N, C-alpha and C positions, 0 to 999 in steps of 0.2 A: 904495527908493533903493539900499539896500545890495546887493540881488540884481542890480540893473542895473550897479552899479559892479563887482561881482564878475564879471559876464558880460563887461564891457568889458575887464577885466584879463586874462581868459582869452583873449580875441581877440588882444590885444596879445602875450601870451606865445606863442600859436600862430603869429602872423605873424612874430615874431622867430625862432622855431625854424625855420620854413620858409626864411627868408632865410639863416640859418646853414647849412642843408643845401645851398642853392644855392652859397654861397661855398665850402663844403668841396668840392663836386663840381668847381667851376671850378678850384680849386687842384690837386686830384688830376689833373684832365685836363690841366692845364698841365704837370705832371710827366710824364704819358704822352706828350704831344706833344713834350716835350724829349727823352724817350727815343727817340721815333721819329726825330727829327732826328739824334740821335747815332748810331743804328743805320744810318740812311740815309747818314750821312757815312762810317761804317766800310765800307759796301758801295757805294761810289761807282762801282765798276767793274762792278757787276752789270747784268744786262739790265733795262731799264725796266719790263718786265712784273713782275719780282720786287719792284720798289719799289711798284708798284700793289697787288700782293697783300699786301705788308707793311703798306701804309697801311690796307687793308681790315681786316686783323687788329688793328691798333692802334685803329682806329675802333670796331670791335666791342668791344674790351676797354674803351675809354672809356665806351661805352654800358652795358655790363654793370656796371661799377663805379658809374657814375652812377645806374643804375636800382636797384641794391642800396641806395644811400643815400636816394634821393628817393622811391622806391616809386611813381613815375608815369612811364609810358612817354613820354607827350607832353612833359612838362616836361623829362625827361631828354634827349630828342632835341633839343629847343630849346636847352637849356643846352649840350649837346655842340656843336651848330653855332655857338653864340655863342663858346664857348671856343676852338673851332677858328679862327673868324674873328679873334678877338683875337690868338691865337698867330701866325696867318699874317701879320697886319698887322705885328706886332712883328718877326717873322722877316724880312719883306721890308724893313722900315724899317732894321733892323740891317744887312742885306746891302747896302743902298744906301749907307749912311753909313760902314760899316766894310768897305772893300774890300781 
């Protein structure tokens, strides 16, 4: 019984640690997306191709930082897409209501 309880406790600790990694990556990526929005605002008169290249660079940076923390390429890519969707929806909502 004791070994089973100890094993269950380890599973809970591993699960909690993985959730914390995801939360940390999402927060860092929100900072990255905010930085992208700020840089895009500063370069609003640039050619649209430069904005696309800049987005690719920030996306790559978000994946590299996320993969450094999570150590899983699939999870990192999924979390990056989710954080980008959350930030994009927040950004669009704010642009609609704050004109």
